[in-house]
C-alpha positions as CSV (number, residue, x, y, z in Angstrom):
1,M,-0.2,-0.1,0.2
2,S,1.0,3.7,-0.7
3,S,2.7,5.9,1.8
4,S,-0.3,8.1,3.5
5,S,1.0,11.1,2.6
6,D,0.7,10.2,-1.3
7,S,-2.6,8.3,-0.3
8,F,-3.7,11.7,0.9
9,R,-2.5,13.5,-1.7
10,G,-4.3,11.4,-4.7
11,Y,-7.2,11.3,-2.2
12,S,-7.8,15.2,-2.3
13,A,-6.6,15.7,-6.2
14,V,-10.0,13.2,-6.8
15,S,-11.7,15.4,-4.6
16,N,-11.7,18.1,-5.9
17,I,-12.3,16.8,-8.9
18,L,-15.7,14.9,-7.9
19,K,-16.6,18.6,-7.1
20,N,-17.6,19.2,-10.6
21,H,-21.2,17.7,-10.7
22,R,-21.2,16.8,-14.2
23,L,-18.5,14.6,-14.0
24,A,-18.3,13.3,-10.0
25,R,-19.7,9.7,-11.0
26,A,-17.6,8.6,-14.1
27,I,-14.3,9.8,-11.8
28,S,-15.3,8.2,-8.8
29,D,-16.0,5.0,-11.0
30,A,-12.7,5.5,-12.7
31,A,-10.4,3.3,-9.6
32,W,-7.6,5.8,-10.3
33,R,-5.3,3.8,-7.7
34,Q,-6.1,0.4,-8.9
35,L,-5.0,1.4,-12.8
36,R,-2.3,2.9,-11.4
37,T,-1.4,-0.3,-9.1
38,M,-2.0,-2.6,-12.4
39,L,0.2,-0.8,-14.3
40,E,2.9,-0.8,-11.7
41,Y,2.4,-4.4,-11.8
42,K,1.6,-5.7,-15.6
43,T,5.3,-2.9,-16.2
44,A,7.5,-5.1,-13.8
45,W,6.3,-8.5,-14.9
46,H,7.2,-7.8,-18.7
47,G,10.5,-6.6,-17.4
48,R,9.1,-2.5,-18.2
49,D,9.7,0.6,-16.8
50,L,6.5,2.7,-16.0
51,I,6.8,6.2,-16.3
52,V,5.4,8.9,-14.6
53,V,4.8,12.7,-15.2
54,D,4.4,15.2,-13.1
55,R,1.1,16.0,-12.4
56,W,2.5,19.9,-12.5
57,F,3.7,19.5,-15.7
58,P,2.8,21.5,-18.2
59,S,1.2,19.3,-20.9
60,T,-1.5,21.5,-22.5
61,R,0.2,24.4,-22.2
62,L,3.8,23.8,-23.3
63,C,4.2,23.8,-27.2
64,S,4.7,21.1,-29.3
65,A,6.5,22.5,-32.1
66,C,9.0,25.4,-30.2
67,G,8.7,24.6,-26.5
68,T,7.3,28.2,-26.0
69,L,4.9,28.4,-22.3
70,A,1.3,29.4,-23.0
71,Q,-0.1,32.0,-20.0
72,R,-2.8,29.7,-17.8
73,M,-5.2,29.1,-20.4
74,P,-9.3,27.8,-18.5
75,L,-10.2,24.3,-19.4
76,D,-12.8,25.5,-22.0
77,V,-9.9,26.7,-24.2
78,R,-9.9,23.5,-26.3
79,E,-7.8,25.0,-29.3
80,W,-4.9,27.4,-28.9
81,T,-2.7,29.0,-31.3
82,C,1.1,29.7,-30.2
83,R,2.9,32.6,-31.0
84,C,5.3,30.8,-33.1
85,G,2.2,29.9,-35.5
86,S,1.5,26.5,-34.6
87,T,-2.6,25.6,-33.8
88,H,-2.8,23.3,-31.5
89,D,-5.6,21.1,-30.2
90,R,-5.0,20.8,-26.3
91,D,-5.5,17.9,-26.2
92,V,-3.4,16.3,-29.0
93,N,-0.8,18.7,-28.0
94,A,-0.8,17.4,-24.0
95,A,-0.7,13.5,-25.4
96,R,2.8,15.1,-27.2
97,N,3.9,16.5,-25.0
98,I,3.8,13.6,-22.3
99,L,5.5,11.3,-25.1
100,A,8.3,13.6,-25.5
101,A,8.6,13.8,-22.0
102,G,8.7,10.0,-21.1
103,L,11.1,9.5,-24.5
104,A,13.4,11.9,-22.7
105,V,13.7,9.7,-19.7
106,T,14.1,6.9,-20.8
107,A,16.8,8.2,-23.6
108,C,19.1,10.2,-21.7
109,G,16.8,10.9,-18.3
110,D,15.1,13.8,-17.6
111,G,15.8,17.2,-19.6
112,V,17.0,16.2,-22.4
113,R,14.6,17.8,-24.6
114,P,15.9,21.1,-26.1
115,Q,13.4,23.8,-24.8
116,R,13.6,27.9,-25.7
117,E,14.4,30.0,-22.1
118,S,10.5,31.2,-22.5
119,S,9.1,27.1,-21.7
120,R,11.8,26.7,-18.6
121,T,9.5,25.8,-16.2
122,G,12.3,24.9,-13.4
123,Q,10.9,21.8,-12.7
124,S,11.1,17.8,-13.9
125,S,9.0,16.7,-15.7
126,A,9.0,13.0,-14.7
127,K,7.1,12.7,-10.8
128,Q,9.7,12.1,-8.7
129,E,9.0,9.3,-6.0
130,R,10.0,7.1,-3.6
131,P,9.5,3.0,-4.4
132,R,6.4,1.6,-2.7
133,A,6.6,-0.8,0.3
134,T,5.5,-3.7,-1.9
135,K,7.6,-2.6,-5.2
136,G,8.0,-6.2,-7.0
137,I,5.6,-8.3,-4.6
138,P,2.8,-9.2,-7.6
139,V,-0.7,-8.0,-6.6
140,L,-3.3,-10.6,-6.5
């Protein structure tokens, strides 16, 4: 089982999301922690690595073409245009940035993706975690 602080952070994030009444039922049914546990188990079983991107990594606001970090953007903005001229779908752009962050960690460690001065966040894109106490023990 995860540490108490890890489960508390996960609980508070989910409880904040549950305040959206349109999504509350679907989100509460999703069993996010169980999904994460299964991913950890399956990757260990097949000799793979699970790379977890930090929850604060600005994947939707970071231009996947030039690396510029856009200003705060409300959730209702589904498409946006960067100063470089690239038009991005919010979800597709986030997926590209998450893939790039994961590949960077896999290839050479974190932080190898070239970034422009305006996009430096000063934080690692990969989540830094301590190994769980049950790491390596198969979950039944």
